[in-house]
VEXVEX-179853 format. One record per residue (C-alpha): residue number from 1; residue in one letter; x, y, z. Coordinates in Angstrom, 3 decimals. Layout:
SITE, NUM, a, X, Y, Z
...
This chain:
SITE, 1, m, -2.083, 17.057, 11.960
SITE, 2, p, -3.485, 13.739, 13.138
SITE, 3, v, -5.096, 11.057, 11.007
SITE, 4, d, -7.853, 8.711, 12.153
SITE, 5, i, -7.691, 5.198, 10.707
SITE, 6, t, -10.403, 2.526, 10.499
SITE, 7, l, -10.233, -0.832, 8.750
SITE, 8, h, -13.521, -2.434, 7.641
SITE, 9, p, -14.151, -5.889, 6.169
SITE, 10, i, -15.329, -5.946, 2.567
SITE, 11, g, -17.950, -8.619, 3.192
SITE, 12, n, -19.399, -10.505, 0.283
SITE, 13, p, -18.910, -8.557, -2.970
SITE, 14, v, -21.836, -10.443, -4.578
SITE, 15, s, -24.361, -9.163, -2.020
SITE, 16, g, -22.948, -5.638, -2.081
SITE, 17, q, -22.058, -5.382, 1.594
SITE, 18, l, -19.467, -2.649, 1.266
SITE, 19, p, -18.349, -0.277, 4.050
SITE, 20, p, -18.806, 2.154, 5.534
SITE, 21, a, -22.146, 0.732, 6.614
SITE, 22, p, -23.358, 0.776, 10.226
SITE, 23, t, -23.728, -3.014, 10.243
SITE, 24, v, -20.149, -3.633, 9.110
SITE, 25, p, -17.817, -3.950, 12.104
SITE, 26, i, -14.518, -2.142, 12.440
SITE, 27, l, -11.649, -4.636, 12.299
SITE, 28, e, -8.990, -2.242, 13.568
SITE, 29, g, -8.601, 1.427, 14.232
SITE, 30, q, -6.134, 4.052, 15.324
SITE, 31, s, -6.985, 7.542, 16.408
SITE, 32, g, -4.758, 10.594, 16.158
SITE, 33, l, -1.783, 9.199, 14.208
SITE, 34, t, 0.707, 12.061, 14.064
SITE, 35, e, 2.372, 13.212, 10.860
SITE, 36, g, 5.627, 11.375, 10.149
SITE, 37, a, 4.845, 8.447, 12.461
SITE, 38, d, 4.188, 4.889, 11.302
SITE, 39, s, 0.743, 3.459, 11.898
SITE, 40, n, 0.108, 0.233, 13.729
SITE, 41, v, 0.380, -2.811, 11.471
SITE, 42, l, -3.004, -3.323, 9.803
SITE, 43, n, -3.806, -7.033, 9.516
SITE, 44, v, -6.123, -7.891, 6.640
SITE, 45, t, -7.140, -11.518, 7.014
SITE, 46, g, -10.468, -11.815, 5.173
SITE, 47, p, -10.641, -13.563, 1.814
SITE, 48, y, -11.985, -10.457, 0.051
SITE, 49, g, -9.567, -7.898, 1.546
SITE, 50, a, -10.620, -4.831, 3.508
SITE, 51, t, -11.401, -1.152, 3.144
SITE, 52, l, -9.094, 1.344, 4.831
SITE, 53, a, -10.815, 4.628, 5.736
SITE, 54, l, -8.637, 7.643, 6.574
SITE, 55, v, -9.649, 11.088, 7.839
SITE, 56, a, -6.974, 13.780, 8.267
SITE, 57, t, -7.315, 17.169, 9.954
SITE, 58, a, -5.092, 18.824, 7.322
SITE, 59, k, -4.039, 18.112, 3.729
SITE, 60, l, -1.484, 15.296, 3.883
SITE, 61, r, 0.342, 12.863, 1.617
SITE, 62, v, 0.127, 9.204, 2.604
SITE, 63, d, 2.187, 6.158, 1.680
SITE, 64, i, 0.668, 2.699, 2.234
SITE, 65, r, 2.871, -0.366, 1.853
SITE, 66, p, 3.062, -4.000, 2.909
SITE, 67, n, 4.649, -4.252, 6.345
SITE, 68, a, 7.607, -6.133, 4.823
SITE, 69, d, 8.418, -2.939, 2.839
SITE, 70, a, 8.061, -0.554, 5.801
SITE, 71, a, 11.659, 0.626, 5.435
SITE, 72, s, 10.819, 2.133, 2.032
SITE, 73, l, 7.865, 4.253, 3.219
SITE, 74, n, 8.169, 7.687, 1.585
SITE, 75, p, 5.017, 9.767, 2.039
SITE, 76, a, 6.688, 12.957, 0.768
SITE, 77, g, 7.103, 11.282, -2.627
SITE, 78, s, 3.653, 9.683, -2.695
SITE, 79, s, 0.909, 10.749, -5.079
SITE, 80, l, -1.813, 9.737, -2.582
SITE, 81, v, -3.238, 12.890, -0.993
SITE, 82, l, -5.736, 13.196, 1.851
SITE, 83, g, -7.862, 16.328, 1.893
SITE, 84, a, -8.609, 18.062, 5.182
SITE, 85, n, -11.604, 16.550, 6.993
SITE, 86, e, -12.529, 14.254, 4.089
SITE, 87, r, -12.991, 10.501, 4.430
SITE, 88, v, -10.840, 8.679, 1.874
SITE, 89, h, -11.151, 4.929, 1.222
SITE, 90, f, -8.510, 2.517, -0.024
SITE, 91, f, -8.812, -1.180, -0.828
SITE, 92, l, -6.237, -3.427, 0.865
SITE, 93, p, -5.815, -7.058, -0.195
SITE, 94, k, -5.027, -9.778, 2.311
SITE, 95, g, -1.750, -9.157, 4.155
SITE, 96, d, -0.095, -6.890, 6.715
SITE, 97, w, 0.017, -3.177, 5.864
SITE, 98, i, 1.528, -0.022, 7.329
SITE, 99, l, 1.206, 3.656, 6.472
SITE, 100, r, 2.929, 6.982, 7.149
SITE, 101, t, 1.848, 10.537, 6.366
SITE, 102, a, 3.671, 13.779, 5.556
SITE, 103, v, 2.557, 17.388, 5.230
SITE, 104, y, 1.346, 18.188, 1.725
SITE, 105, a, 3.782, 20.640, 0.186
């Protein structure tokens, strides 16, 4: 049950440049993250934060935390749910982030 991850810059909120737009570059990405595995560290460096886009092949729970709190990742107890084959967006403020998924039960 892999998850595809892309991280997009927010751009300038005044001009409305919000992803996913073809002209907005992908900052980072990870393809085929397996259930129960930690993602790569997602580095958000822009002043406005970034948009995290996730697409899962099955219904999964996801836990997203600052990298400093990686030891407390608990996707089974998370209320964040990814639907199968649906793109879900999350806002991430500046910092280093990590995520882990678990089967929705």
